[in-house]
C-alpha positions, 0 to 999 in steps of 0.5 A: 198745164202741168207739163209746161210748169215743169218745162219752165221749171227745168229751163229756169234751172238750167239757165241757173246752173249754167249762171252759177257755174260761170260765176264760179268760173270766173270766180276761179279764174280771178282767185287763179290770177291773185295766186300767180300774182 
């Protein structure tokens, strides 16, 4: 049971980290575009 909870936690963390990275990447692109313009 504990092992399953740990797996779910790691999976959620991975998804969250990926989402944050994607958001920062998109935000960086917007900032870059704004700087160029």
